[in-house]
C-alpha positions as CSV (number, residue, x, y, z in Angstrom):
1,M,214.8,-53.0,147.0
2,N,217.5,-53.3,145.2
3,C,220.1,-51.6,144.3
4,K,219.0,-49.9,141.3
5,Q,216.1,-48.6,142.9
6,S,217.5,-47.5,145.3
7,T,220.1,-45.4,143.0
8,R,217.1,-43.5,141.2
9,L,215.5,-43.1,144.5
10,L,218.8,-41.3,145.5
11,S,218.7,-39.8,142.8
12,E,215.2,-38.2,142.6
13,A,214.8,-37.2,145.6
14,L,218.0,-34.5,144.8
15,D,214.4,-33.0,142.4
16,R,211.3,-33.2,145.3
17,P,210.8,-34.8,148.2
18,L,210.2,-38.0,148.9
19,K,207.2,-39.5,150.6
20,G,207.7,-41.3,153.4
21,S,207.5,-44.8,152.5
22,E,209.8,-44.3,149.5
23,T,211.9,-41.8,152.6
24,L,211.3,-45.8,155.0
25,R,212.4,-48.7,152.6
26,L,215.6,-46.9,151.2
27,R,216.5,-45.9,154.4
28,L,216.2,-49.3,155.8
29,H,218.4,-50.1,151.9
30,L,221.0,-48.0,153.4
31,I,221.2,-49.6,156.8
32,T,222.2,-53.0,154.7
33,C,224.9,-51.5,151.6
34,R,227.8,-49.5,151.7
35,G,227.6,-49.8,147.8
36,C,224.4,-47.4,147.8
37,R,226.0,-45.5,151.0
38,N,229.1,-44.4,149.1
39,Y,226.9,-43.9,146.2
40,K,225.3,-41.2,148.4
41,A,228.3,-39.8,150.2
42,Q,229.8,-39.5,146.2
43,M,226.9,-37.7,144.8
44,G,226.3,-35.2,147.9
45,F,230.0,-34.8,147.4
46,L,229.7,-33.8,144.0
47,R,227.3,-31.9,144.1
48,E,228.9,-29.0,147.0
49,A,232.0,-29.9,144.4
50,C,229.5,-28.1,141.0
51,S,227.9,-25.6,143.8
52,A,231.4,-24.0,144.7
53,L,232.7,-24.2,141.7
54,R,229.5,-22.7,140.4
55,E,230.3,-20.0,143.1
56,K,233.6,-19.6,142.7
57,T,233.0,-19.4,138.4
58,E,230.4,-16.0,139.5
59,K,232.7,-14.5,141.0
60,T,235.3,-14.4,138.6
61,E,232.8,-13.4,135.9
62,K,231.6,-10.3,137.9
63,M,235.8,-9.6,138.7
64,E,235.7,-9.3,134.9
65,D,233.2,-7.4,134.1
66,T,234.1,-4.6,136.6
């Protein structure tokens, strides 16, 4: 597996469960590739940040409606 395939699978894993073979190949690649491990960590951070922003925005909108 190369980095392009790895990043594609990391993105797809956000939308669907990966097949067993995809998971295995991805894990093996991540063991050896620091760049893809960093990409995975950054995607996780961005996902959490967007979720926190959405929650904060929803709370603010509720407060404004009252």
